[in-house]
C-alpha positions as CSV (number, residue, x, y, z in Angstrom):
1,M,0.0,0.0,0.0
2,M,1.3,3.5,-0.9
3,T,1.9,5.9,2.0
4,R,2.3,9.6,2.4
5,H,3.7,11.6,5.3
6,N,1.8,13.9,7.7
7,P,3.3,17.1,8.9
8,E,5.0,15.3,11.8
9,G,6.7,13.0,9.4
10,A,4.9,9.8,10.4
11,P,3.7,7.7,7.4
12,T,0.0,7.7,6.8
13,P,-1.8,5.0,4.7
14,Q,-3.1,6.4,1.4
15,V,-6.8,5.4,1.3
16,S,-8.1,4.0,-1.9
17,P,-11.4,5.5,-3.3
18,Q,-12.9,2.0,-3.0
19,T,-11.9,1.5,0.7
20,P,-14.9,1.7,3.1
21,T,-13.9,4.5,5.3
22,F,-16.7,7.0,6.0
23,R,-19.5,6.6,8.5
24,S,-23.1,7.5,7.7
25,G,-23.1,10.6,9.8
26,A,-20.1,12.0,7.9
27,V,-21.7,11.1,4.6
28,A,-25.0,12.8,5.5
29,R,-23.2,15.9,6.6
30,A,-21.2,16.1,3.4
31,A,-24.4,15.8,1.3
32,G,-26.4,18.2,3.5
33,M,-29.1,15.7,4.4
34,P,-30.4,13.9,7.5
35,V,-29.0,10.4,8.3
36,A,-32.6,9.1,8.3
37,T,-33.1,10.1,4.6
38,L,-29.8,8.3,3.7
39,R,-31.1,5.1,5.4
40,I,-34.4,5.4,3.5
41,W,-32.4,5.7,0.2
42,E,-30.4,2.6,1.1
43,Q,-33.2,0.4,2.4
44,R,-36.1,1.4,0.2
45,Y,-34.4,2.2,-3.1
46,R,-30.9,0.6,-2.7
47,A,-29.4,3.8,-4.0
48,V,-26.2,3.1,-2.2
49,Q,-24.9,-0.1,-0.7
50,P,-22.3,0.5,2.0
51,G,-20.2,-2.1,3.7
52,A,-20.2,-3.0,7.3
53,A,-17.3,-2.8,9.9
54,T,-16.8,-5.5,12.5
55,S,-18.4,-3.0,15.0
56,G,-21.6,-3.1,13.0
57,H,-21.3,0.5,11.7
58,R,-22.0,1.1,8.0
59,L,-18.9,2.3,6.1
60,Y,-18.9,4.1,2.8
61,T,-16.2,4.5,0.1
62,A,-15.2,7.8,-1.4
63,A,-17.2,6.8,-4.5
64,D,-20.2,6.2,-2.3
65,V,-19.9,9.7,-0.9
66,E,-19.7,11.2,-4.4
67,R,-22.8,9.2,-5.4
68,V,-24.8,10.3,-2.4
69,I,-23.9,14.0,-3.0
70,L,-24.9,13.7,-6.7
71,L,-28.2,12.0,-5.7
72,R,-28.9,14.8,-3.2
73,R,-28.2,17.5,-5.8
74,L,-30.4,15.8,-8.4
75,T,-33.3,15.2,-6.1
76,E,-33.2,18.9,-5.1
77,Q,-33.7,19.7,-8.8
78,G,-36.9,17.6,-8.8
79,H,-35.6,14.2,-10.0
80,A,-37.2,11.1,-8.4
81,I,-34.9,9.1,-6.2
82,S,-36.7,5.9,-7.4
83,L,-35.6,6.6,-10.9
84,L,-32.1,7.8,-10.0
85,A,-31.3,4.9,-7.7
86,P,-30.6,2.2,-10.4
87,L,-28.2,4.5,-12.4
88,D,-24.4,4.1,-12.0
89,L,-22.1,7.0,-11.1
90,P,-21.1,7.9,-14.7
91,Q,-24.8,8.1,-15.7
92,L,-25.5,10.4,-12.7
93,R,-22.6,12.6,-13.7
94,A,-23.9,12.8,-17.2
95,I,-27.4,13.8,-16.1
96,E,-25.9,16.6,-13.9
97,R,-23.8,17.9,-16.8
98,A,-26.3,17.6,-19.7
99,H,-29.6,18.2,-17.9
100,P,-29.0,20.0,-14.7
101,E,-32.6,21.0,-14.2
102,A,-34.5,18.4,-16.3
103,T,-37.0,16.0,-14.7
104,L,-36.7,12.2,-15.2
105,N,-40.3,11.6,-14.2
106,D,-41.9,10.7,-17.5
107,F,-45.0,9.7,-15.7
108,T,-45.6,13.2,-14.2
109,Q,-46.2,15.3,-17.2
110,A,-47.3,18.9,-16.8
111,S,-51.0,19.0,-15.7
112,S,-53.5,21.2,-17.5
113,P,-55.5,23.6,-15.3
114,S,-58.5,21.2,-15.4
115,Q,-56.3,18.5,-13.9
116,A,-54.8,20.7,-11.2
117,L,-54.6,19.2,-7.7
118,K,-57.1,21.0,-5.5
119,L,-55.3,21.5,-2.2
120,V,-56.1,22.8,1.3
121,V,-53.1,23.2,3.6
122,V,-53.4,23.7,7.4
123,G,-50.0,25.3,8.3
124,P,-48.8,28.5,6.6
125,A,-45.1,27.5,7.0
126,L,-45.6,24.2,5.2
127,A,-47.7,25.9,2.5
128,N,-44.8,28.4,1.8
129,R,-42.3,25.5,1.7
130,L,-44.5,23.6,-0.7
131,K,-44.9,26.6,-3.0
132,R,-41.2,26.9,-3.3
133,L,-40.8,23.2,-4.1
134,I,-43.6,23.4,-6.7
135,D,-42.1,26.4,-8.4
136,R,-38.9,24.4,-8.9
137,Q,-40.7,21.4,-10.4
138,R,-41.2,23.0,-13.7
139,G,-44.8,21.8,-14.3
140,R,-44.5,18.3,-12.8
141,L,-47.7,18.9,-10.9
142,S,-50.2,21.7,-11.3
143,V,-51.7,22.8,-7.9
144,R,-54.8,24.9,-7.3
145,W,-54.5,26.5,-3.8
146,V,-58.0,26.4,-2.4
147,G,-57.1,27.6,1.0
148,V,-54.3,27.9,3.7
149,F,-55.3,28.0,7.3
150,D,-53.6,28.3,10.7
151,S,-55.6,25.4,12.4
152,L,-57.9,22.6,11.6
153,A,-60.7,24.4,13.4
154,D,-60.2,27.4,11.1
155,A,-60.2,25.2,8.1
156,A,-63.4,23.4,9.0
157,L,-65.1,26.8,9.8
158,A,-64.0,28.3,6.5
159,A,-65.5,25.4,4.5
160,S,-69.0,26.4,5.6
161,S,-68.7,29.6,3.5
162,A,-66.4,28.3,0.7
163,S,-67.5,28.6,-2.9
164,E,-65.9,25.2,-3.8
165,L,-65.8,22.0,-1.9
166,G,-64.6,18.5,-2.9
167,V,-60.8,19.1,-2.8
168,D,-58.3,16.4,-3.7
169,L,-56.0,16.7,-0.7
170,L,-56.1,18.1,2.8
171,L,-52.6,18.5,4.2
172,W,-52.0,19.3,7.9
173,Q,-48.7,20.4,9.5
174,S,-48.7,19.3,13.1
175,A,-46.2,20.1,15.8
176,G,-47.2,17.0,17.8
177,L,-49.6,14.1,17.2
178,Q,-51.8,12.7,20.0
179,P,-54.1,9.7,19.8
180,D,-57.1,12.0,19.6
181,A,-55.7,14.1,16.7
182,G,-57.8,12.1,14.1
183,H,-61.1,13.6,15.3
184,Q,-60.3,17.2,14.3
185,L,-58.7,16.1,11.1
186,R,-61.7,14.0,10.2
187,L,-64.0,17.0,10.9
188,A,-62.0,19.2,8.5
189,Q,-61.8,16.5,5.9
190,E,-65.6,16.1,6.0
191,A,-66.1,19.8,5.9
192,W,-64.0,20.2,2.7
193,Q,-65.2,16.8,1.3
194,A,-61.5,16.0,0.8
195,S,-60.7,12.8,-1.1
196,A,-57.5,12.2,0.9
197,T,-55.7,13.6,4.0
198,A,-52.0,13.7,4.9
199,V,-50.0,14.9,7.9
200,V,-46.5,16.3,8.2
201,Y,-45.6,16.1,11.9
202,R,-42.6,17.0,14.0
203,Y,-43.2,14.8,17.1
204,S,-45.6,12.0,17.8
205,S,-46.2,9.0,20.0
206,A,-46.5,5.6,18.4
207,A,-50.2,5.6,19.5
208,G,-50.7,8.9,17.7
209,R,-49.2,7.7,14.5
210,A,-51.1,4.4,14.6
211,A,-54.4,6.1,15.2
212,L,-54.0,8.1,12.0
213,S,-52.3,5.6,9.7
214,S,-55.0,3.0,10.5
215,T,-57.6,5.3,8.9
216,G,-55.6,5.8,5.7
217,V,-53.9,9.1,6.6
218,A,-50.5,9.5,5.0
219,L,-47.8,10.5,7.5
220,L,-44.4,12.1,7.1
221,Q,-42.1,13.3,9.9
222,E,-40.9,16.8,9.1
223,S,-37.3,17.3,8.3
224,A,-35.1,19.7,6.4
225,D,-34.8,17.3,3.5
226,E,-36.5,19.1,0.6
227,G,-36.0,16.2,-1.8
228,L,-37.8,13.8,0.5
229,L,-40.7,16.2,1.1
230,S,-41.0,16.9,-2.6
231,E,-41.1,13.2,-3.6
232,W,-43.6,12.4,-0.9
233,F,-45.9,15.4,-1.9
234,M,-45.7,14.5,-5.6
235,G,-46.7,11.0,-4.8
236,L,-49.6,12.2,-2.7
237,G,-50.8,14.5,-5.5
238,R,-50.8,11.7,-8.1
239,K,-52.6,9.3,-5.7
240,A,-55.2,11.9,-4.6
241,M,-56.1,12.8,-8.1
242,A,-56.5,9.2,-9.2
243,P,-60.2,8.8,-8.2
244,T,-61.0,12.0,-10.2
245,R,-59.4,10.5,-13.3
246,Q,-61.0,7.1,-12.8
247,S,-64.5,8.8,-12.5
248,R,-64.2,10.0,-16.1
249,E,-63.6,6.5,-17.3
250,V,-65.6,3.8,-15.6
251,F,-63.4,0.8,-14.6
252,D,-64.7,-2.5,-15.7
253,P,-63.3,-5.5,-13.7
254,K,-64.0,-7.8,-16.6
255,Q,-61.2,-6.1,-18.5
256,L,-58.8,-7.7,-16.0
257,S,-60.2,-11.2,-16.4
258,T,-57.5,-13.8,-16.8
259,Q,-58.0,-16.2,-19.7
260,G,-59.3,-19.5,-18.4
261,V,-60.4,-18.1,-15.0
262,A,-64.2,-17.9,-14.7
263,E,-65.8,-15.4,-12.3
264,P,-67.3,-17.7,-9.7
265,E,-70.5,-17.5,-7.8
266,A,-70.1,-16.7,-4.1
267,S,-69.5,-19.8,-2.0
268,A,-68.3,-20.4,1.5
269,P,-65.0,-22.2,2.1
270,R,-65.2,-25.9,2.4
271,F,-62.6,-26.1,5.2
272,T,-61.9,-23.9,8.2
273,D,-58.5,-22.4,8.9
274,E,-58.1,-24.6,12.0
275,A,-58.9,-27.8,10.0
276,L,-56.4,-26.8,7.3
277,S,-53.7,-26.1,9.8
278,E,-54.2,-29.5,11.5
279,F,-54.2,-31.2,8.1
280,A,-50.9,-29.5,7.1
281,A,-49.3,-30.8,10.3
282,L,-50.7,-34.3,9.7
283,S,-49.6,-34.5,6.1
284,S,-46.1,-33.5,6.9
285,T,-45.5,-37.0,8.3
286,V,-45.7,-38.6,4.9
287,A,-43.0,-38.7,2.3
288,C,-45.0,-36.5,-0.2
289,E,-45.3,-32.9,1.0
290,C,-47.9,-31.9,-1.6
291,P,-50.8,-32.2,0.9
292,S,-49.1,-29.9,3.3
293,H,-48.2,-27.4,0.6
294,L,-51.8,-27.4,-0.7
295,A,-53.2,-26.8,2.8
296,Q,-50.8,-23.8,3.3
297,L,-51.8,-22.4,-0.1
298,L,-55.4,-22.6,0.7
299,L,-54.9,-20.8,4.0
300,Q,-53.1,-18.0,2.1
301,I,-55.7,-17.8,-0.7
302,S,-58.6,-17.7,1.8
303,S,-57.0,-15.0,3.8
304,F,-56.4,-12.9,0.6
305,E,-60.0,-13.5,-0.4
306,T,-61.2,-12.1,2.9
307,Y,-58.7,-9.2,2.8
308,S,-59.9,-8.2,-0.7
309,G,-63.5,-8.3,0.5
310,D,-62.7,-6.0,3.4
311,C,-60.9,-3.6,1.0
312,A,-63.9,-3.5,-1.3
313,N,-66.1,-2.5,1.6
314,R,-63.7,0.1,3.0
315,S,-62.6,2.0,-0.1
316,V,-65.1,3.4,-2.7
317,A,-62.3,4.3,-5.2
318,D,-60.9,0.7,-5.2
319,A,-64.2,-1.2,-4.6
320,Q,-64.5,-2.6,-8.1
321,L,-60.9,-3.7,-8.3
322,H,-60.9,-5.4,-5.0
323,A,-64.2,-7.1,-5.8
324,Y,-62.6,-8.5,-8.8
325,L,-59.6,-9.7,-6.8
326,Q,-62.0,-11.3,-4.3
327,Q,-63.6,-13.2,-7.2
328,V,-60.3,-14.4,-8.6
329,A,-59.2,-15.6,-5.1
330,G,-62.6,-17.4,-4.7
331,A,-62.1,-19.2,-8.0
332,A,-58.6,-20.2,-7.0
333,R,-59.8,-21.4,-3.6
334,K,-62.4,-23.6,-5.1
335,L,-59.9,-25.2,-7.5
336,F,-57.4,-25.8,-4.7
337,E,-60.1,-27.3,-2.4
338,T,-60.9,-29.8,-5.1
339,A,-57.2,-30.6,-5.6
340,L,-56.7,-31.0,-1.9
341,E,-59.5,-33.6,-1.7
342,K,-58.0,-35.6,-4.6
343,V,-54.5,-35.5,-3.2
344,A,-55.8,-36.5,0.3
345,Q,-57.6,-39.5,-1.2
346,A,-54.5,-40.6,-3.2
347,E,-52.3,-40.4,-0.1
348,G,-54.9,-42.1,2.2
349,L,-55.2,-39.0,4.5
350,P,-58.4,-38.0,6.2
351,L,-59.9,-34.8,4.8
352,P,-60.1,-31.7,6.9
353,V,-63.3,-31.4,8.9
354,K,-65.8,-29.2,6.9
355,P,-67.5,-26.3,8.6
């Protein structure tokens, strides 16, 4: 290994650009971003893949540091981390040189005024921040600012005299979430007839987050990371406007029908989950494991059938799609129930007790 000398004359190893050297905190500071965002980029998008020291700390090479800094710059310009993450370092450099302010999101074309996101924001500071981000997006998302309010109570009150209701998104900036926060948010949502709600919070208990997320509210912990906020908000905008686009073109579940899969009549399962679990354990004692595998598959299919039915009852926008999924799961369940009976007979195993 080549060496160089420090001012005192002692030899110092010359670190290779590919040697894992830097910890996550140092990398985040160099890129001007929170460590939490760096971890999200690693875990969710695999944008960078550091090594690990024997102590368990993640270590980054000099090339990793350059990559993170480039990703940070490009996301600040409006590029999506999900589309940047698969690219290698030369490609990222080329994008920065050739298209310093272009957007890579082909699926987020500029919206016409009739397709603008109708937005209500509770929190002037967040509204100002979003306006700056939207201005930098160069038409990726057109926003119609219906109202900006200081509190949820003010927002709900203003809706009573508003000239336009039925907004796409109600966004609330909260200093701290408590388990009862959902009540006021729900009142404001109902007053504005908002299709979706989202919360940017600074502090929260686990109970506070769970109470909101269980009702479908999108949550984001506030940070200084403009790229993360921008990507989150753009995703919310596309999702919130989806029901409006779907209403102009009625969705037909039959368009999704798979060849050879008939839409079944509703029928109750032939076997209970308890009986299938007992059968799977019983069949594991024979050489052929197919009976056990079939029982496990039936348990999963039945659970998915029930899950799809619950989704169809809970979400108006997705009701038709989930009703279709429930039908397909029901058809698959009936086929696998028949297969289980035949395999059990062939192996000489007693059938699960029917309900």
